[in-house]
C-alpha positions in Angstrom: 0.0 0.0 0.0 1.5 3.4 -0.9 1.9 6.1 1.7 -0.4 8.6 0.0 -3.9 7.4 -0.5 -6.2 9.4 -2.7 -9.3 11.0 -1.4 -11.6 8.7 -3.2 -10.0 5.6 -1.7 -10.2 7.2 1.7 -13.9 7.9 1.3 -14.3 4.2 0.2 -12.6 3.2 3.4 -14.9 5.3 5.4 -17.9 3.7 3.8 -16.5 0.3 4.5 -15.8 1.2 8.1 -19.5 1.7 8.7 -20.4 -1.8 7.5 -20.4 -4.9 9.6 -19.9 -7.5 6.9 -16.8 -9.7 6.2 -15.5 -7.5 3.4 -15.5 -4.5 5.8 -13.5 -6.4 8.4 -10.9 -7.4 5.8 -10.5 -3.8 4.7 -10.4 -2.6 8.3 -7.7 -5.2 9.1 -5.8 -3.9 6.1 -6.0 -0.4 7.5 -4.8 -1.5 10.9 -1.7 -3.0 9.3 -0.8 0.2 7.6 2.0 2.1 9.3 3.7 5.3 8.1 7.5 5.2 7.9 8.0 8.7 9.1 6.3 11.3 11.2 6.0 13.4 8.0 4.0 10.6 6.4 1.8 10.3 9.5 0.9 13.9 9.2 0.3 13.7 5.5 -2.1 10.8 6.1 -4.0 12.8 8.6 -4.2 15.7 6.2 -5.9 13.5 3.7 -8.3 12.2 6.3 -9.4 15.6 7.4 -9.5 17.1 3.9 -12.1 14.5 2.8 -14.5 16.4 0.4 -17.6 15.3 2.2 -16.5 17.7 5.0 -15.6 20.6 2.8 -18.3 22.8 4.4 -17.4 21.7 7.9 -14.6 22.7 10.4 -12.1 20.4 12.0 -10.0 21.3 15.0 -7.3 18.9 15.9 -4.3 18.8 18.3 -2.2 15.7 19.0 0.7 15.8 21.4 3.2 13.2 22.7 3.1 13.2 26.5 6.5 11.5 26.5 8.4 14.0 24.4 6.1 17.1 24.4 6.2 17.5 20.6 3.1 17.9 18.6 2.3 15.1 16.2 -0.4 16.8 14.3 -2.3 20.1 14.4 -5.2 21.7 12.4 -7.0 24.8 13.5 -5.7 24.1 17.0 -6.2 27.7 18.2 -9.6 28.2 16.7 -12.7 28.1 19.0 -15.1 25.2 18.6 -18.3 24.1 20.3 -17.1 21.2 22.4 -20.4 19.5 23.4 -19.7 17.1 26.3 -15.9 17.6 26.1 -16.7 20.4 28.5 -17.1 17.7 31.1 -13.3 17.3 31.1 -13.1 20.9 32.5 -15.8 20.1 35.1 -14.3 16.9 36.4 -10.7 18.0 36.3 -11.5 21.1 38.4 -13.7 19.1 40.8 -10.9 16.5 41.4 -8.4 19.3 42.2 -10.7 21.6 44.2 -12.9 19.1 46.1 -10.7 16.0 46.1 -11.7 12.4 45.1 -12.9 11.6 48.7 -15.4 14.4 48.9 -18.9 13.3 49.9 -22.2 15.2 49.9 -23.9 15.6 53.2 -27.7 15.8 53.4 -28.9 16.5 56.9 -32.3 15.9 58.4 -33.5 18.2 61.2 -36.6 18.4 63.3 -38.3 21.7 64.1 -40.1 20.7 67.3 -39.9 17.8 69.8 -40.7 14.1 69.8 -43.3 13.2 72.4 -45.1 9.9 72.7 -43.7 8.8 69.3 -45.0 12.0 67.6 -42.8 14.6 66.1 -44.7 17.7 67.1 -43.4 20.0 64.3 -41.7 19.8 60.9 -39.1 17.6 59.4 -36.6 19.7 57.5 -34.1 18.3 54.9 -31.1 20.4 54.3 -29.6 19.7 50.9 -26.1 20.5 49.5 -26.5 19.2 46.0 -26.1 15.4 46.2 -27.0 14.0 42.8 -26.8 10.4 43.9 -30.1 10.0 45.8 -31.4 7.4 43.3 -31.0 3.8 42.4 -27.7 4.3 40.5 -25.5 3.1 43.4 -28.0 1.0 45.2 -28.8 -1.9 42.8 -31.4 0.2 41.0 -33.5 0.7 44.1 -34.3 4.4 43.9 -36.0 4.3 47.3 -32.9 2.9 49.1 -31.8 6.2 50.7 -35.3 7.3 51.7 -36.1 3.8 53.2 -32.9 4.2 55.3 -34.1 7.6 56.4 -37.5 6.0 57.4 -35.6 3.3 59.3 -33.6 6.0 61.2 -36.8 7.9 62.1 -38.4 4.7 63.3 -35.3 3.9 65.4 -35.8 7.3 67.0 -39.3 6.3 67.9 -41.1 8.5 65.4 -44.4 7.0 64.3 -46.1 10.2 63.3 -45.1 13.7 62.1 -47.5 16.3 63.1 -46.1 19.0 60.8 -44.7 19.2 57.2 -41.8 17.7 55.3 -39.8 20.7 54.1 -36.9 20.8 51.7 -34.2 23.5 52.2 -32.4 24.0 48.9 -30.8 27.4 49.6 -27.3 26.0 49.0 -27.9 26.3 45.3 -29.4 29.0 43.1 -32.8 28.6 41.5 -31.4 28.5 37.9 -32.2 24.9 37.2 -31.3 25.1 33.5 -28.0 26.1 32.1 -27.3 29.2 30.0 -28.2 28.6 26.4 -30.0 25.3 26.9 -32.7 24.7 24.2 -36.2 25.1 25.6 -37.4 22.2 23.3 -35.2 19.8 25.3 -36.4 20.7 28.8 -38.6 17.6 29.1 -35.8 15.1 28.4 -33.5 13.5 31.0 -30.4 15.1 29.6 -31.8 18.5 30.5 -32.7 17.6 34.1 -32.7 20.8 36.2 -30.2 21.3 39.1 -31.2 21.6 42.7 -29.6 21.4 46.1 -32.2 18.6 46.8 -32.8 16.0 44.1 -34.2 12.6 43.6 -33.8 10.0 40.8 -31.8 12.5 38.7 -34.8 14.8 38.9 -36.7 12.6 36.5 -39.6 10.2 36.5 -39.1 6.8 34.7 -42.0 6.1 32.4 -42.7 2.6 31.0 -45.3 2.2 28.2 -46.7 -1.2 27.5 -49.9 -2.8 26.2 -52.5 -4.5 28.3 -53.1 -8.2 28.2 -55.9 -7.8 25.6 -53.4 -6.1 23.2 -55.7 -3.1 22.9 -55.0 -0.4 25.5 -51.7 1.4 26.2 -50.6 1.2 29.8 -48.3 3.8 31.4 -46.4 3.0 34.6 -44.5 5.5 36.6 -41.4 5.0 38.8 -41.5 6.5 41.3 -45.3 5.8 41.4 -46.2 9.3 42.6 -49.1 11.7 42.4 -46.6 14.5 41.8 -47.1 14.3 38.0 -50.3 14.4 35.9 -50.0 12.0 33.0 -51.8 12.5 29.7 -52.0 9.2 27.8 -52.0 9.9 24.1 -50.4 6.6 23.0 -52.0 4.5 20.3 -51.6 0.7 20.0 -50.6 -0.3 16.4 -50.2 -3.7 14.7 -47.1 -5.8 14.8 -46.0 -4.7 11.4 -45.9 -1.0 12.5 -43.4 0.9 14.5 -43.1 1.7 18.2 -42.3 5.4 18.7 -42.9 7.1 22.0 -42.1 10.6 23.0 -42.8 12.8 26.1 -43.4 16.5 26.6 -43.8 18.3 30.0 -45.6 21.6 29.9 -43.2 24.4 30.8 -43.4 25.3 34.5 -45.7 22.4 35.3 -45.7 18.6 35.9 -48.4 17.9 33.3 -46.7 15.3 31.1 -48.0 14.3 27.7 -46.9 10.8 26.7 -47.6 10.3 23.0 -46.8 8.2 20.0 -47.4 4.6 19.0 -46.6 1.2 20.5 -46.8 -2.2 18.8 -48.7 -5.0 20.4 -46.4 -6.9 22.7 -43.8 -4.1 23.0 -42.7 -2.4 26.2 -40.5 0.7 26.2 -39.0 2.8 28.9 -38.3 6.6 28.7 -37.7 9.4 31.2 -39.1 12.9 31.8 -37.8 15.7 33.9 -39.8 17.3 36.7 -40.6 20.9 37.6 -39.4 22.0 41.1 -37.0 19.2 42.0 -37.0 20.1 45.7 -40.7 19.8 46.1 -40.6 16.6 44.0 -38.0 15.2 46.4 -40.0 16.0 49.4 -43.2 14.6 48.0 -41.5 11.3 47.3 -40.0 11.3 50.8 -43.4 11.9 52.3 -44.9 9.1 50.2 -42.0 6.8 51.2 -42.5 7.5 54.9 -46.2 6.8 54.7 -45.6 3.5 52.9 -43.3 2.6 55.8 -46.1 3.3 58.3 -45.1 6.8 59.5 -48.1 9.1 59.5 -47.5 12.5 58.0 -50.3 15.0 58.8 -48.7 17.9 57.0 -47.7 18.4 53.4 -44.4 18.3 51.4 -42.9 21.8 50.6 -40.0 23.5 49.0 -38.9 26.0 51.6 -39.0 28.7 48.9 -42.7 28.3 48.6 -43.7 28.9 52.2 -43.2 31.8 54.6 -41.3 30.0 57.3 -38.5 31.3 59.5 -36.1 28.8 61.0 -32.5 28.6 62.3 -30.7 25.3 61.9 -28.5 26.2 64.9 -31.6 26.1 67.1 -32.9 22.8 65.7 -31.9 19.3 66.5 -30.1 17.4 63.8 -31.5 13.8 63.7 -29.0 12.3 61.2 -26.9 12.9 58.1 -26.8 11.0 54.9 -23.5 10.9 53.0 -23.1 10.2 49.3 -20.6 7.9 47.5 -17.2 9.7 47.1 -16.6 12.1 44.3 -14.3 9.7 42.5 -17.3 7.5 41.8 -19.5 10.4 40.8 -16.9 11.6 38.3 -16.8 8.2 36.7 -20.6 8.5 36.0 -20.1 12.0 34.5 -17.3 10.9 32.1 -18.2 7.3 31.4 -21.9 7.9 30.7 -21.8 11.6 29.9 -24.4 12.4 32.6 -25.3 16.1 32.3 -27.2 16.3 35.6 -24.3 15.0 37.6 -21.9 17.4 35.8 -24.1 20.5 36.5 -24.5 19.5 40.2 -20.8 19.0 40.7 -19.9 22.3 39.0 -22.2 24.2 41.3 -20.8 22.2 44.3 -17.4 23.7 43.5 -19.0 27.1 43.9 -20.7 26.1 47.2 -17.6 24.6 48.8 -15.1 27.3 47.6 -17.2 30.4 47.3 -20.1 29.6 49.7 -22.9 29.5 47.1 -23.9 26.8 44.5 -24.1 28.6 41.2 -22.3 28.2 37.9 -20.7 31.6 38.3 -19.3 30.8 41.7 -18.1 27.5 40.5 -16.3 29.0 37.5 -14.8 31.7 39.7 -13.1 28.9 41.8 -12.3 26.6 38.8 -10.6 29.5 36.9 -7.5 29.1 39.1 -7.1 25.5 38.0 -7.7 26.4 34.3 -5.0 29.1 34.6 -2.6 26.6 36.1 -3.3 24.4 33.0 -2.0 27.3 30.9 -5.5 28.2 29.5 -6.0 32.0 29.1 -9.4 32.8 30.6 -10.2 35.4 28.0 -9.6 32.9 25.2 -12.4 30.4 25.9 -16.0 30.5 26.9 -17.6 28.1 29.4 -21.2 28.7 30.4 -22.3 25.3 31.9 -20.7 22.2 33.4 -22.1 19.6 31.0 -21.6 21.0 27.5 -25.3 21.0 26.6 -25.1 24.7 25.7 -23.9 25.7 22.3 -22.5 28.9 23.8 -19.4 27.0 25.1 -16.3 27.6 23.0 -12.9 26.0 23.5 -9.9 25.3 21.3 -8.4 21.8 20.7 -5.1 23.1 22.1 -6.8 24.1 25.4 -8.4 20.7 25.7 -4.9 19.1 25.2 -3.4 21.5 27.8 -6.0 20.2 30.2 -5.2 16.6 29.4 -1.4 17.2 29.7 -2.0 18.9 33.1 -4.0 16.0 34.4 -1.5 13.4 33.0 1.1 15.0 35.4 -1.4 15.5 38.2 -1.6 13.6 41.5 -5.1 12.5 40.4 -4.0 11.4 37.0 -4.9 7.7 37.5 -8.4 8.6 38.8 -9.0 10.9 36.0 -7.8 8.5 33.3 -9.9 5.7 34.8 -13.0 7.9 34.7 -12.8 8.1 30.9 -14.6 5.7 28.6 -12.4 2.9 27.2 -12.7 2.3 23.4 -14.5 -1.0 22.7 -15.0 -1.7 26.4 -17.3 0.7 28.3 -19.1 4.0 28.6 -20.1 5.8 25.4 -17.1 4.3 23.5 -18.2 0.7 24.2 -19.4 0.3 20.6 -16.6 2.2 18.9 -13.3 0.7 17.8 -14.2 -2.7 19.3 -12.3 -5.7 17.9 -9.6 -3.4 16.6 -6.1 -2.6 17.6 -7.4 0.6 19.2 -9.6 -1.3 21.7 -8.5 -0.6 25.2 -5.8 1.8 23.8 -8.0 4.8 23.6 -9.5 6.5 26.7 -11.5 9.5 25.7 -14.5 11.6 26.2 -16.9 11.9 23.3 -19.3 14.8 22.8 -22.4 15.2 20.6 -24.7 18.0 19.7 -26.4 18.6 16.4 -23.7 19.2 13.8 -21.0 18.8 16.6 -18.9 15.7 17.3 -15.9 15.8 19.6 -13.5 13.2 20.9 -10.7 14.1 23.3 -8.5 12.0 25.6 -5.5 9.7 25.6 -4.1 7.2 23.2 -1.5 4.6 24.0 0.5 3.7 20.9 1.9 0.3 19.9 5.1 1.3 21.9 2.8 2.3 24.8 3.7 6.0 24.4 1.0 8.2 25.9 -0.6 10.7 23.5 -3.1 13.4 24.3 -5.5 14.4 21.5 -8.5 16.5 20.8 -10.5 16.1 17.6 -13.6 18.3 17.2 -15.9 18.6 14.2 -18.3 21.6 13.9 -20.9 22.5 11.2 -20.9 19.3 9.2 -24.1 18.3 7.3 -23.4 14.6 6.7 -24.5 11.8 9.0 -22.8 11.9 12.4 -21.4 8.4 11.8 -19.1 9.7 9.1 -17.7 12.3 11.6 -17.1 9.4 14.0 -15.4 7.4 11.3 -12.9 10.2 10.7 -12.1 10.3 14.5 -11.9 6.5 14.6 -9.5 6.4 11.7 -7.1 8.8 13.5 -7.4 6.7 16.7 -6.5 3.6 14.7 -3.4 5.2 13.4 -2.5 6.4 16.9 -2.9 2.9 18.4 -0.7 1.6 15.6 1.9 4.3 16.1 5.5 3.0 16.2 7.7 6.0 17.2 10.7 3.8 18.0 11.4 2.9 14.4 11.6 6.6 13.5 14.4 7.4 15.9 
């Protein structure tokens, strides 16, 4: 195979790479065996890859650096600003590790405003939140009620059989801006746009399962948690076996009226998720319902402290117990492995709370800026407006991303950071990319996706086990996203097959 392949042959390789047939595997294997003889040839190959004509109306930003020698291996528009999508999570998690530490745990404290007499709490139960995103089933064998059942057990052990007052959620640790700056309103019903709050439950979502009754005629909607907090409008139609199941949800803005609509085939069952309005009140309603299921009578109602005129001082109230989350190291794995937006936003506001005494994005960025400066990133040269990357207002350069990766490679938390990233062909949102290739398990990177945006940044380990930091970002393409992924994967294949030792 000659060193310089023409663009038509490259495009042919791209098409073959998307297929799963035997001929595709043969061509892919051929590609894996192809090694450049010099660094100049390696760069020339990448030039051909990124100059593919199907991306003539798009922008590629690329920066690839050896972490062993410090030299750049390839660069293209490395100082231009790009929308990074979920690559912004690298900024969130690296700052959190350095500012909060991997052993940081959220503390949610339960207080009583009153006294316990004859097994009755004569007063209110007040829950003081600090932003814990993990009160769900994610770390408890999918039992979303695990934490609340433990709280019920703790109250029962204190002799509480009845609460005369209300269940009140104190969420003053965070601001009331649930959605990030620049988030599309049309996405506000979907799980990836879940609002932030100092008190949260089940990622501030309701799980919705749509199935068909035993007579194969009526659509059935099941909620988890099974709560009265939401009003469900069932606009699903049952269709024949030769039709298509297509379910969508829409929550009316500012309410918890949820329209579930679409079609479901006889015999199918599909699960989806919808966000809630006012996560704090949602959390308290579910807590009240859980306590009642466990036999504790609650005579009052569930409230967000913002919604009632109530004056109280925690210093004058008795703390009954405190719940601690899993450590930040596990939370960061969720953020990077599965690209969990809600966790990322909660963590970024937590940086603000712990370092600047208030949980807002602005306070979080103020604290994180010191770390970004230490990375060598000029603060007036990039734009960060949320912690997850859902906003299209974020702007970073490929070089800045690689500066972050280089900094974390030499950081005391380097191993934790590296292990939080998806592994190509193995797990996270790279589990189905580059599997059964030489790049499997040699690429650890964070992928990002928005409409017309595809990013991939992280670490590659060459055939000589040389560590490489890279950032590959595509903006403004109009072809299918799979073709943008193929370009990134072709580069990763070459990096994994990289033999620097024979060039020396």
